[in-house]
C-alpha positions in Angstrom: 43.1 -126.5 29.5 40.6 -124.9 31.6 42.9 -122.1 32.7 43.6 -120.7 29.2 40.2 -119.6 28.4 39.8 -117.8 31.7 43.2 -116.1 31.1 41.9 -114.9 27.8 38.7 -113.7 29.3 40.8 -111.6 31.7 42.8 -110.1 29.1 39.8 -109.2 27.3 38.3 -107.7 30.1 41.5 -105.6 31.0 42.0 -104.9 27.2 38.5 -103.3 27.3 39.0 -101.6 30.4 42.4 -100.0 29.0 40.5 -99.0 25.8 37.7 -97.2 27.9 40.3 -95.5 30.1 42.0 -94.5 26.7 39.0 -93.1 25.4 38.3 -91.4 28.7 41.9 -89.8 28.6 41.3 -88.8 25.0 38.0 -87.1 25.9 39.6 -85.5 28.8 42.5 -84.3 26.8 39.9 -82.8 24.4 38.0 -81.1 27.0 41.3 -79.7 28.6 42.2 -78.5 25.2 38.7 -76.7 24.7 38.8 -75.4 28.2 42.2 -74.0 27.5 40.8 -72.6 24.2 37.8 -71.2 25.7 39.6 -69.5 28.6 42.3 -68.0 26.4 39.5 -66.8 24.0 37.7 -65.3 26.9 40.5 -63.9 28.3 41.9 -62.2 25.0 38.4 -60.9 24.2 37.9 -59.6 27.5 41.3 -57.8 27.3 40.6 -56.4 23.6 37.1 -55.1 24.4 38.5 -53.4 27.8 41.3 -51.6 25.9 39.1 -50.5 23.1 36.6 -49.0 25.3 39.3 -47.4 27.5 40.4 -45.6 24.4 37.1 -44.9 22.9 35.8 -43.2 26.2 38.9 -40.7 26.0 37.2 -37.5 24.6 40.0 -36.7 22.2 40.5 -40.1 21.0 41.1 -40.2 17.2 40.6 -42.9 14.5 44.5 -43.4 14.4 44.6 -44.0 18.2 42.0 -46.4 18.0 43.7 -48.0 15.2 47.1 -48.2 16.9 45.2 -49.6 20.2 43.7 -52.4 18.1 47.3 -53.3 16.6 49.0 -53.3 19.8 46.4 -55.4 21.6 46.2 -58.0 18.9 50.0 -58.3 18.6 50.3 -58.4 22.3 47.6 -60.8 23.0 47.4 -63.4 19.9 50.4 -65.4 18.6 48.9 -66.0 15.1 50.1 -65.2 11.4 47.5 -62.7 10.7 45.5 -60.2 12.5 42.3 -59.4 10.9 39.2 -61.1 9.2 40.4 -64.8 7.7 37.2 -66.8 7.7 33.6 -66.5 8.0 31.8 -67.5 11.0 28.4 -67.8 9.6 26.1 -67.0 6.5 25.0 -63.9 8.5 28.4 -62.7 9.1 29.2 -63.3 5.3 26.1 -61.2 4.7 27.2 -58.5 6.8 30.6 -58.3 5.7 29.8 -58.2 2.0 27.1 -55.7 2.2 27.8 -53.9 5.4 31.6 -53.2 4.8 32.0 -54.1 1.1 34.4 -56.8 1.5 34.3 -59.7 -1.2 34.9 -63.5 -0.7 38.5 -63.1 -2.3 39.6 -61.5 0.8 39.0 -64.8 2.7 42.2 -66.2 1.4 45.4 -66.1 3.4 45.5 -62.6 3.0 49.1 -61.7 3.4 50.0 -63.8 0.4 46.7 -63.4 -1.7 46.8 -61.5 -5.0 44.3 -58.8 -3.6 46.2 -58.4 -0.7 49.6 -57.9 -2.9 47.5 -55.7 -5.3 46.4 -53.6 -2.4 49.6 -53.4 -0.5 51.1 -49.9 0.2 54.6 -48.9 0.8 55.3 -48.4 4.3 56.3 -44.9 3.8 52.7 -44.2 3.1 51.5 -45.4 6.5 51.1 -43.0 9.6 54.3 -42.8 11.5 52.6 -44.0 14.7 51.4 -47.0 12.8 54.9 -47.7 11.6 56.4 -47.5 14.9 53.7 -49.8 16.2 54.3 -52.6 13.7 58.1 -52.3 14.2 57.8 -53.0 17.8 55.5 -55.9 17.2 57.9 -57.5 14.7 55.3 -57.5 12.0 56.2 -58.1 8.5 54.4 -57.9 5.1 51.6 -55.8 6.2 48.8 -54.9 4.0 46.1 -52.2 4.3 42.9 -53.6 3.1 40.2 -50.8 2.0 37.0 -51.2 3.7 34.8 -48.9 1.5 31.5 -48.6 3.8 33.5 -48.0 6.9 35.6 -45.3 5.6 38.6 -46.8 6.9 41.3 -49.3 6.0 42.2 -52.7 7.9 45.7 -53.6 8.9 46.8 -57.2 8.1 50.2 -58.5 8.9 52.5 -61.6 9.9 54.9 -62.4 12.4 57.0 -65.4 13.9 54.6 -67.7 15.8 55.0 -68.3 19.4 53.2 -71.3 20.1 53.6 -74.4 22.3 52.7 -78.1 21.0 49.8 -77.8 23.1 48.7 -74.8 21.2 48.5 -76.1 17.8 44.6 -76.2 17.6 44.7 -72.5 18.9 45.0 -70.8 15.8 41.5 -71.2 14.4 40.2 -70.1 17.7 42.5 -67.0 18.0 41.7 -66.0 14.3 37.8 -65.8 15.6 38.8 -63.6 18.5 40.7 -61.3 16.0 37.8 -61.2 13.8 35.6 -60.4 17.1 37.9 -57.9 18.1 38.1 -56.1 14.6 34.2 -56.3 14.6 34.1 -54.4 18.2 36.6 -52.0 16.8 34.4 -51.2 13.8 31.3 -51.0 16.1 33.0 -48.6 18.6 34.4 -46.6 15.9 30.9 -46.2 14.1 29.3 -45.6 17.6 32.1 -42.9 18.3 31.7 -41.1 14.8 27.9 -41.2 15.3 28.3 -39.6 18.6 30.9 -36.9 17.3 28.4 -36.2 14.4 25.6 -36.0 16.9 27.4 -33.9 19.1 28.5 -31.5 16.3 24.8 -31.7 14.9 23.7 -30.5 18.4 26.3 -28.1 18.5 25.3 -26.4 15.3 21.7 -26.7 16.1 22.2 -24.8 19.5 24.3 -22.3 17.6 21.6 -21.5 15.1 18.7 -21.8 17.7 20.3 -19.3 20.0 21.6 -17.1 17.4 18.6 -16.8 15.3 16.8 -13.3 15.0 13.7 -14.6 15.1 12.2 -16.2 18.3 12.2 -20.2 18.1 9.5 -22.0 20.2 9.3 -25.8 20.4 5.8 -27.3 21.5 4.5 -30.7 22.5 1.8 -31.6 20.2 0.0 -33.8 22.8 -0.5 -31.0 25.4 0.7 -27.7 23.8 3.4 -27.6 26.6 6.5 -25.3 25.7 9.5 -27.8 25.4 12.2 -25.2 24.4 12.7 -21.9 23.2 15.6 -19.6 22.3 17.2 -16.5 23.9 15.2 -14.4 21.4 11.9 -15.6 22.9 13.0 -14.9 26.0 13.9 -11.4 25.2 10.8 -10.5 23.2 8.4 -11.8 26.1 10.4 -10.4 28.6 10.6 -13.3 31.1 12.6 -16.3 31.8 12.4 -19.6 30.0 11.1 -21.2 33.2 8.2 -18.9 33.4 7.3 -19.4 29.8 7.0 -23.2 30.4 5.0 -22.7 33.5 2.0 -20.7 31.9 0.1 -22.2 29.2 0.2 -21.1 25.7 -3.3 -19.4 25.7 -2.3 -17.1 28.3 0.2 -15.4 26.1 -2.3 -15.0 23.2 -5.3 -12.4 22.5 -8.4 -13.9 21.0 -6.5 -17.1 21.2 -9.4 -19.3 20.3 -10.3 -17.6 17.2 -6.8 -16.9 16.0 -4.7 -19.9 17.2 -7.1 -23.1 16.9 -7.4 -23.3 13.2 -3.5 -22.9 12.3 -2.4 -25.4 15.2 -4.8 -28.0 13.7 -3.8 -27.3 10.1 0.2 -27.7 11.2 -0.6 -30.8 13.0 -2.1 -32.2 9.7 1.4 -31.4 8.2 0.3 -28.2 6.3 2.8 -25.2 7.3 0.9 -22.2 8.6 1.6 -18.6 8.6 -0.5 -15.8 10.6 -0.3 -12.7 12.5 -2.0 -12.4 16.0 -1.7 -10.1 19.0 0.0 -11.4 22.2 0.8 -10.4 25.8 4.0 -10.0 27.2 5.8 -9.1 30.3 7.0 -5.8 28.8 4.0 -4.8 26.4 0.3 -5.7 26.8 -0.2 -5.7 23.1 2.4 -6.9 20.7 1.9 -7.9 16.9 3.9 -10.8 15.9 4.1 -13.2 12.7 4.0 -16.9 13.5 5.2 -19.6 11.3 4.0 -23.2 12.4 5.8 -26.4 11.2 5.3 -30.0 12.2 8.7 -31.6 12.9 9.6 -35.2 14.1 12.3 -35.9 16.7 12.4 -39.8 16.6 8.8 -41.2 17.4 8.0 -37.8 18.9 6.1 -35.2 17.2 6.7 -31.7 17.9 5.5 -28.1 16.6 8.1 -25.6 15.7 6.7 -21.9 15.9 9.2 -19.2 14.3 8.0 -16.0 16.0 8.8 -12.7 14.6 7.9 -9.1 16.1 6.0 -7.3 13.4 4.5 -4.6 15.6 6.6 -1.8 14.0 5.5 -2.9 10.4 1.9 -3.1 11.5 2.1 0.4 12.9 3.7 1.6 9.8 0.8 -0.2 7.8 -1.8 1.3 10.1 -0.4 4.8 9.4 -0.2 4.2 5.6 -3.8 3.2 5.8 -4.6 6.3 7.8 -2.9 8.5 5.3 -4.6 6.4 2.5 -8.3 6.8 3.9 -7.9 10.3 5.6 -7.3 13.9 4.7 -3.9 15.1 5.5 -5.0 18.7 6.4 -8.2 17.8 8.5 -7.6 14.1 9.3 -11.2 13.7 8.3 -12.2 10.6 6.0 -11.1 11.3 2.5 -12.9 10.3 -0.6 -11.9 6.7 -0.6 -13.1 6.0 2.9 -16.5 7.7 2.5 -17.3 5.8 -0.6 -16.3 2.4 1.2 -18.7 3.7 4.0 -21.4 4.6 1.5 -21.2 1.4 -0.2 -21.7 -0.5 3.0 -24.8 1.7 3.8 -26.3 0.9 0.2 -25.8 -2.9 1.0 -27.3 -2.6 4.2 -30.3 -0.9 2.5 -30.7 -3.6 -0.1 -30.7 -6.2 2.7 -33.2 -4.2 4.7 -35.6 -1.8 2.8 -36.5 -0.1 6.1 -32.9 1.3 6.6 -32.8 4.9 6.0 -29.7 7.1 5.3 -28.8 10.3 3.6 -25.7 11.9 1.9 -25.1 15.8 2.3 -22.6 17.2 0.1 -21.4 20.6 1.3 -19.5 23.4 -0.7 -18.1 26.5 1.0 -19.2 29.7 -0.7 -16.6 32.2 -1.8 -14.0 30.3 -0.1 -11.7 30.9 -3.1 -11.7 34.6 -2.2 -10.9 34.1 1.3 -8.3 31.8 0.6 -6.6 34.0 -2.0 -7.0 37.4 0.0 -5.8 36.1 3.3 -3.2 33.5 2.1 -3.4 29.8 2.0 -2.2 29.1 5.4 -5.0 30.9 6.9 -7.3 29.3 4.4 -6.0 26.0 5.7 -6.8 26.9 9.4 -10.2 28.1 8.4 -10.7 24.4 6.9 -9.8 22.9 9.9 -12.0 25.1 12.2 -14.8 24.4 9.9 -14.2 20.7 9.9 -14.2 20.8 13.7 -17.7 22.7 14.0 -19.4 20.5 11.4 -18.3 17.4 13.4 -19.8 18.9 16.7 -23.2 18.9 14.7 -23.3 15.3 14.1 -24.1 12.0 15.8 -21.4 9.6 16.7 -22.7 7.1 14.0 -22.3 9.9 11.6 -19.3 10.5 9.1 -18.0 13.5 7.7 -15.2 13.4 5.2 -13.3 16.0 3.1 -13.2 15.3 -0.5 -10.5 18.2 -1.2 -10.5 21.9 -1.4 -13.8 23.4 0.3 -15.9 20.3 -0.5 -17.2 18.0 2.4 -19.3 15.0 2.6 -21.7 13.8 5.2 -23.1 10.3 5.6 -26.1 10.3 8.2 -26.5 6.7 9.0 -29.7 5.1 10.8 -32.2 8.0 10.2 -35.5 7.9 11.9 -37.0 9.6 9.1 -35.9 11.3 5.9 -36.7 14.8 7.0 -33.9 14.4 9.4 -31.4 14.9 6.7 -32.8 18.6 6.0 -32.8 19.3 9.7 -29.0 18.3 9.7 -28.4 20.4 6.9 -30.2 23.7 8.6 -28.0 22.6 11.8 -24.9 22.9 9.7 -25.9 26.0 8.2 -26.4 27.7 11.5 -23.4 26.3 12.7 -21.4 28.4 10.1 -23.2 31.6 10.6 -20.9 32.6 13.4 -17.5 34.2 12.5 -14.2 32.3 12.8 -11.5 34.2 14.6 -8.1 33.3 12.9 -4.8 35.3 13.3 -6.7 38.5 14.2 -9.0 38.2 11.5 -12.9 37.6 11.9 -13.9 35.4 9.0 -17.5 34.9 7.7 -18.5 31.9 5.5 -21.4 30.0 4.4 -22.1 26.9 2.4 -24.4 25.1 -0.2 -25.6 21.6 0.6 -26.8 19.3 -1.5 -28.9 16.2 0.0 -29.5 12.6 -1.7 -32.0 10.4 0.3 -31.5 6.7 0.3 -33.6 4.7 -2.1 -33.5 1.5 -3.9 -32.5 2.8 -7.4 -28.6 3.3 -6.1 -26.3 0.2 -6.5 -23.0 2.3 -6.6 -21.6 4.9 -4.1 -20.2 7.1 -6.8 -23.8 7.5 -8.5 -25.1 8.7 -5.0 -22.1 11.1 -4.6 -22.9 12.3 -8.1 -26.3 13.3 -7.6 -25.5 14.8 -4.2 -22.9 17.1 -6.0 -25.6 18.0 -8.6 -27.9 18.9 -5.7 -25.2 21.1 -4.3 -25.0 23.0 -7.6 -28.6 23.5 -7.4 -28.5 25.1 -4.1 -25.5 27.3 -4.9 -27.7 29.2 -7.6 -30.2 30.3 -4.9 -30.0 33.9 -3.9 -31.3 33.4 -0.3 -28.6 34.0 2.4 -30.3 30.9 4.4 -31.7 27.6 3.5 -29.1 27.1 0.8 -29.6 23.3 0.5 -31.6 21.4 -2.2 -32.9 18.0 -2.1 -31.8 15.9 -5.2 -34.5 15.3 -7.7 -34.0 13.0 -11.0 -34.6 15.9 -13.4 -31.5 17.6 -11.9 -29.7 14.6 -13.4 -31.2 15.4 -16.7 -30.2 18.8 -16.6 -26.6 17.8 -15.4 -26.4 15.6 -18.5 -27.6 18.4 -20.8 -24.8 20.7 -19.5 -22.1 17.9 -19.9 -23.4 17.7 -23.5 -23.3 21.2 -23.9 -19.9 21.6 -22.6 -18.8 18.7 -25.1 -20.6 20.9 -28.0 -19.0 23.9 -26.7 -15.5 22.7 -27.2 -16.4 21.5 -30.7 -17.9 25.1 -31.4 -14.6 26.6 -30.5 -12.8 24.3 -33.1 -15.4 24.9 -35.7 -15.5 28.7 -35.0 -19.6 28.6 -34.7 -19.5 31.8 -32.6 -20.8 35.3 -34.0 -20.8 38.7 -32.6 -24.0 40.6 -32.4 -24.1 44.4 -31.4 -26.6 46.3 -29.4 -26.8 50.1 -29.7 -25.8 52.6 -26.9 -28.0 55.5 -27.6 -27.3 59.2 -26.3 -30.4 60.1 -24.3 -30.5 63.6 -25.2 -29.8 63.6 -29.1 -31.1 60.0 -29.7 -28.0 59.3 -31.8 -26.0 55.9 -31.5 -22.8 56.7 -29.5 -21.7 53.1 -30.0 -22.5 49.2 -29.5 -21.8 46.7 -27.0 -20.3 43.5 -28.7 -22.2 40.4 -27.4 -21.3 37.0 -28.4 -23.8 34.4 -29.6 -23.4 30.7 -30.3 -25.0 29.5 -33.6 -25.3 25.8 -33.0 -25.8 23.4 -35.9 -28.8 21.6 -34.4 -30.1 24.0 -31.7 -29.8 27.2 -33.6 -28.8 30.4 -31.7 -27.8 29.6 -28.1 -28.2 32.6 -25.8 -25.2 33.5 -23.6 -26.7 32.6 -20.3 -26.8 28.9 -21.4 -23.2 28.7 -22.2 -21.0 31.5 -20.7 -21.1 30.0 -17.1 -19.8 26.6 -18.6 -17.3 28.6 -20.7 -16.3 30.5 -17.6 -15.8 27.0 -15.5 -13.9 25.2 -18.1 -11.7 28.2 -19.3 -13.1 28.0 -22.7 -14.2 31.8 -22.0 -10.5 32.4 -23.1 -10.7 31.3 -26.7 -14.2 32.8 -26.9 -12.8 36.0 -25.5 -10.2 36.3 -27.8 -12.7 35.7 -30.8 -15.0 38.5 -29.6 -11.9 41.0 -29.1 -10.5 40.1 -32.6 -13.9 40.5 -34.2 -14.5 43.8 -32.4 -11.1 45.2 -33.5 -11.9 44.2 -37.1 -15.5 45.8 -37.1 -14.2 48.9 -35.3 -11.6 49.5 -38.0 -14.5 48.8 -40.8 -16.7 51.3 -39.2 -13.9 53.9 -38.6 -13.2 53.9 -42.2 -16.9 54.2 -43.2 -18.2 56.6 -40.6 -16.8 60.2 -39.8 -18.2 60.1 -36.1 -17.2 56.3 -35.6 -19.1 54.5 -33.1 -17.3 52.8 -30.1 -17.4 49.0 -29.3 -17.7 47.8 -26.0 -16.4 44.3 -25.2 -17.1 42.4 -21.8 -14.0 41.0 -20.3 -14.2 37.8 -17.9 -12.4 37.6 -14.6 -10.7 34.3 -16.0 -9.2 36.4 -18.8 -7.2 38.7 -16.0 -6.0 35.9 -13.8 -4.8 33.4 -16.8 -3.5 35.3 -19.5 -1.6 38.8 -20.0 -4.7 40.5 -21.1 -3.2 43.8 -21.8 -0.4 42.2 -23.9 -3.2 40.2 -25.9 -5.3 43.3 -26.4 -2.6 45.2 -27.6 -1.5 42.8 -30.1 -4.9 42.3 -31.6 -5.0 46.4 -31.9 -1.7 46.5 -33.8 -2.7 43.6 -35.9 -5.8 45.1 -37.0 -4.7 48.8 -36.8 -7.6 49.7 -34.4 -7.8 52.9 -32.7 -7.7 52.1 -28.9 -9.8 55.1 -28.1 -12.8 53.5 -30.0 -12.8 50.5 -27.8 -14.3 50.3 -24.3 -13.7 47.5 -22.0 -16.5 46.5 -19.4 -15.4 44.7 -16.4 -17.9 43.6 -13.6 -17.3 43.8 -10.1 -17.0 40.0 -9.5 -14.2 39.8 -12.3 -12.2 42.2 -10.1 -12.5 40.2 -6.9 -11.2 37.2 -8.8 -7.7 38.5 -8.7 -7.5 42.1 -7.6 -3.7 42.6 -8.1 -3.9 41.3 -11.7 -6.9 43.4 -12.6 -5.6 46.3 -11.4 -2.4 46.1 -13.0 -3.9 45.1 -16.3 -6.5 47.9 -16.2 -4.1 50.6 -15.5 -1.8 49.4 -18.3 -4.8 49.5 -20.8 -6.1 52.9 -19.5 -2.7 54.3 -20.1 -2.6 52.8 -23.6 -5.9 54.7 -24.5 -8.7 52.4 -24.1 -11.9 53.4 -22.1 -12.9 51.3 -19.1 -16.4 50.7 -17.9 -17.5 49.0 -14.7 -20.4 47.0 -15.5 -23.6 46.0 -13.4 -22.6 48.7 -10.8 -24.7 48.6 -7.7 -25.5 44.8 -7.7 -22.4 43.6 -6.0 -20.5 44.8 -3.2 -20.1 48.2 -4.9 -17.2 49.3 -3.0 -16.5 53.0 -3.6 -12.9 52.1 -3.0 -13.0 50.4 -6.5 -13.9 53.7 -8.1 -10.6 55.2 -6.7 -8.3 52.2 -7.3 -9.3 51.5 -11.0 -9.3 54.2 -13.7 -12.8 53.7 -14.9 -14.2 56.1 -17.3 -17.9 54.9 -17.4 -20.4 53.5 -14.9 -23.2 51.1 -16.2 -26.4 50.9 -14.1 -27.7 47.4 -13.7 -31.0 46.7 -15.5 -32.8 45.7 -12.0 -32.9 49.4 -11.0 -34.0 50.6 -14.5 -36.9 48.4 -14.7 -38.6 49.8 -11.6 -37.9 53.3 -12.5 -40.9 55.5 -11.7 -42.5 52.6 -9.7 -40.0 52.1 -6.7 -39.0 55.4 -5.2 -35.9 53.6 -3.8 -34.6 52.4 -7.1 -35.0 55.9 -8.3 -32.9 57.3 -5.5 -30.3 54.9 -6.1 -29.9 55.6 -9.7 -29.8 59.4 -9.0 -27.2 58.6 -6.4 -25.0 56.8 -9.0 -25.5 59.5 -11.7 -24.4 62.1 -9.0 -21.3 60.0 -8.1 -20.4 59.5 -11.7 -20.6 63.2 -12.2 -18.4 64.0 -8.9 -15.8 61.6 -10.4 -15.7 62.6 -13.7 -17.5 59.7 -15.3 -20.1 58.8 -18.0 -23.3 57.0 -17.0 -24.9 54.1 -19.2 -28.3 52.7 -18.2 -29.0 49.2 -19.2 -32.3 47.4 -19.5 -34.0 50.5 -21.3 -37.5 49.3 -22.5 -39.6 52.1 -22.8 -39.6 55.6 -24.1 -41.0 56.6 -20.6 -37.8 55.1 -18.9 -35.6 56.9 -21.4 -37.1 60.0 -20.7 -36.9 59.6 -17.0 -33.3 58.8 -17.2 -32.6 61.8 -19.3 -34.1 64.0 -16.6 -32.1 62.5 -13.9 -29.0 63.5 -15.9 -27.9 60.0 -17.1 -25.8 60.3 -20.4 -26.6 56.9 -22.4 -29.2 54.2 -22.6 -29.2 50.6 -23.9 -32.0 48.2 -24.1 -34.6 46.7 -26.2 -36.5 49.9 -26.5 -33.7 50.8 -29.0 -32.8 47.4 -30.5 -32.1 43.7 -29.5 -28.5 42.6 -30.3 -28.3 42.3 -34.2 -25.5 41.5 -36.7 -23.4 44.2 -38.0 -25.3 44.9 -41.1 -28.5 45.5 -39.1 -26.5 47.5 -36.6 -25.2 49.9 -39.7 -28.8 50.4 -40.6 -29.5 51.6 -37.0 -26.7 54.1 -37.4 -28.1 55.2 -40.7 -31.8 55.4 -39.3 -32.4 55.5 -35.8 -36.2 54.4 -35.7 -36.8 55.5 -32.0 -36.4 59.1 -33.1 -39.5 58.8 -35.3 -41.8 57.5 -32.4 -44.1 60.3 -30.9 -42.8 61.6 -27.6 
């Protein structure tokens, strides 16, 4: 009885030991299975990664070769039904696959048999040949390509006969995980390789563009301004190697670096692109103008500045040449009107800021330059202008500016004068400089100038106003008869007079349109008989407000504006009409003398115009005398000579007016077929008082007799003068002693009853 309980206790003990041993064996078996699974997983994963790395590291590896390698490795290393992604490992994996690759949960079913797999199946013929061959060698069947949208690739899934032992029944899940990991490795390597190729292509394109650019590309480090990279164009532009460019700091290449470079650099760093031009030093050129475009760029976390540099030296030189041409006279290379006005504006502004600042403006016009230019030729005239500009420039200080406005006009700006009297002293120096003749092409040329002076004052605000007043003063100086000191200081009254002249010119144009001109007649009397031989036709302007305007007030303006042409035509037409009327009324018809302007010779066909008027009115040319002054001949000697010869041949009388007051060249009397000489009134007024004037009159009368000409003395105001002239042998007299200029009706009365014949001798 006692032994049985002991036996049962022993059996219970051994039974517990057996159970513990069994549990331990089971745990050992599980650990062994897990160890085998882990070992195989590590071995397979290592093999896959190794093979994929070997393929990916090949430079010419393609996407197809990577896919083929993956298939071969999976088939060779794994005895599983499906090669691919069959299950999610974690929520993170699921998120990655859904959002990273574009796969949805429907693809987690057994893929070879799932509806999506069947729907996505492709015919074997559509697979690449290399992939088909690999599948056939592996014995795979029912393959399916599943699109992976965001990976830009398709995933091959297939099935084959399982090769697994009884010990490996639990390996399928682990091998599926290995396959998933392998595919992840494949996708990662493929993406890495594509990224590498893309970066390599971008780098190649970047270097190609960088090196082939026509502009110089320079990359700077924003932290220290160091030059990091530059293209070949930069090396060519700077004339040194890239290594030398990197060694030298940026500031060494720039001129005025602190002033030019600092602000654009800071603005570019702030993200505002900058464009500016500056001068730089290069190994080939000490001064080179470049245009720089600065832009901030980022490479990863690094901030850089890209400078695009373009050589604009040639453009700048062209701009400087254009500016020089725009602001300088092409002939003399002196500043022109635009530049002198700019400098004058600066002087006026400086005067406004400092009332003690003194300056003056001189307006210089050459006298009788047109005669020199026309007689000797325009080429020689240009040479003379150049020589004059050089001579005038030598009379000035370095701070003074001389400009040519055009033609024979020069303007001189005298800056920073000590006193205003210095302006007059400068004008005298300029006059003296022109006294000496100019030797040009075997010609000795004399010239002089008239100068108008305007002194600085607070009234001037615009440079044009000051230039205008200097011009007005110059015209006042030109009216002076003195050979020297032909300069005039501007006074406000001159401006008033200039405005009056301008208004007179305006009214003169209206007068031509409204025919406000009338012809008066002054008798020409035979000194021996006292009978009226003829009349001089003199034009008068009957202004509606000013009344009768004397010719000296408007004839010079008419000459300058060419209004003398219609006025002269009017006088000729009226003289022809009046001559016909008197010829019909008087048996001994009087002649009518008409003054001709030099403008009428140079601008119109004068002989043709006069003949047309004569034919139109039926006038006798022998009853018309045409009076010409020496100055009119000098304006265009060839045209005057041709016209006068034709007119003389057609029967008109020709008279030289004011003989003895100009050049009085005797050659004119031989060259031109004059019939009458008219002695100027300046000689007649001193007759009997000035012995020299009497001798001159006697000489003129003797000369006229020798040449077969008649003589008319102008300005006869007394009986004594008329008597003296008759004694000297003068033929005719004309002046206030006989009559002032009168209208046609009063002139007829003088012919009918000459009152001077009734005066007591």
